[in-house]
C-alpha positions in Angstrom: 10.4 -10.4 -8.9 13.0 -13.1 -9.5 13.0 -15.9 -7.0 15.5 -18.3 -5.9 14.2 -20.8 -3.2 16.3 -23.4 -2.0 15.8 -26.3 0.8 19.2 -27.7 2.0 19.4 -31.3 2.9 15.6 -31.9 2.9 12.7 -31.9 0.6 9.8 -29.4 1.8 6.3 -30.5 2.2 3.7 -28.8 0.0 2.2 -26.8 3.1 5.6 -25.4 3.4 5.8 -24.4 -0.2 2.1 -23.0 -0.3 3.2 -20.8 2.9 6.3 -19.5 0.8 4.2 -18.6 -2.1 1.8 -16.8 -0.1 4.3 -14.7 1.8 6.3 -14.2 -1.4 3.4 -13.0 -3.2 2.5 -10.7 -0.1 6.2 -9.2 -0.5 5.9 -8.9 -4.2 3.1 -6.6 -3.8 5.1 -4.3 -1.3 8.0 -4.2 -3.9 5.7 -3.0 -6.6 7.1 0.4 -6.7 10.4 -1.1 -7.9 11.1 -2.4 -11.4 10.3 -6.3 -11.3 13.3 -7.0 -13.1 15.6 -5.3 -10.4 14.2 -7.2 -7.5 15.7 -10.6 -6.6 14.7 -12.7 -3.6 16.7 -15.5 -2.3 15.5 -17.8 0.4 17.3 -20.6 1.9 15.9 -23.1 4.5 18.3 -25.5 6.2 17.5 -28.2 8.6 19.9 -29.0 11.3 18.7 -32.6 12.0 20.9 -33.1 15.2 19.2 -30.2 17.1 16.0 -30.3 15.1 16.4 -26.4 14.1 15.4 -24.8 10.8 17.6 -21.8 9.8 15.9 -19.6 7.3 17.7 -17.0 5.5 16.2 -14.3 3.2 18.2 -11.9 0.9 16.2 -9.1 -0.8 18.0 -7.3 -3.5 16.5 -3.8 -4.4 17.7 -1.0 -6.4 20.2 0.7 -4.2 20.2 -1.5 -1.3 20.1 -5.4 -0.1 17.9 -6.4 2.7 18.8 -9.6 4.8 17.0 -11.6 7.4 17.9 -14.6 9.3 15.7 -16.8 11.7 16.4 -19.9 13.5 13.5 -22.0 15.1 12.6 -25.4 16.1 9.4 -25.0 14.0 9.9 -24.5 10.2 6.7 -22.5 9.6 7.7 -20.2 12.5 11.2 -19.7 11.1 9.8 -19.0 7.6 7.2 -16.5 9.0 9.8 -14.7 11.2 12.2 -14.2 8.5 9.6 -12.9 6.2 8.3 -10.4 9.1 11.9 -8.9 9.4 12.2 -8.6 5.7 9.0 -6.8 5.3 9.7 -4.6 8.5 13.0 -3.9 6.6 11.5 -2.9 3.4 8.9 -0.6 4.9 11.6 1.3 6.7 13.7 1.4 3.3 10.7 2.8 1.4 9.9 5.2 4.2 13.5 6.5 3.9 13.2 6.9 0.2 9.9 8.8 0.5 11.5 11.3 3.2 14.5 11.7 1.0 12.5 13.4 -1.7 10.5 15.5 0.7 13.5 17.0 2.5 13.4 20.7 2.7 16.6 22.4 1.2 19.5 22.7 3.4 20.9 26.1 2.5 17.8 28.3 2.8 18.5 31.8 3.7 16.7 33.2 6.6 14.3 35.9 5.9 15.1 39.1 7.9 12.5 39.9 10.5 10.7 43.2 10.6 10.6 44.7 13.8 
C-alpha cells in the first residue's frame, strides 16, 4: 500500500506518528485482498490553532472505489482514530458488497413447472 501522510502547519509528535503507523498497518492487513500497487492511502492532519481543532481527512483509493473519511476533534488522537474507524467501516462494507456480487443468483432463472 502506498502512503502519503501530511501534517499541515505543525510538526507531529512521535506518539502521533506511532499511532498512525499502527492504524495504517491494521488497515493494510484489511486491504490484503487487493493488489498493494493499486491501494493508495492519503492522510492529512490539519491544525486550526485559533479554535484548537484538528481536522483529519483520509482518502483510500482501491480498485473500483475511493473511500473518504473526515473527522474534526479538539483531541488530535481522537480525530485520527475516528477517521480511521470510519475508513475501516467503509472498507468492510465495500468488501462485503464485492463478496455478495460474486454470489448473487442469476436473475433470469425460469421457473420450474409445478406438478399437481
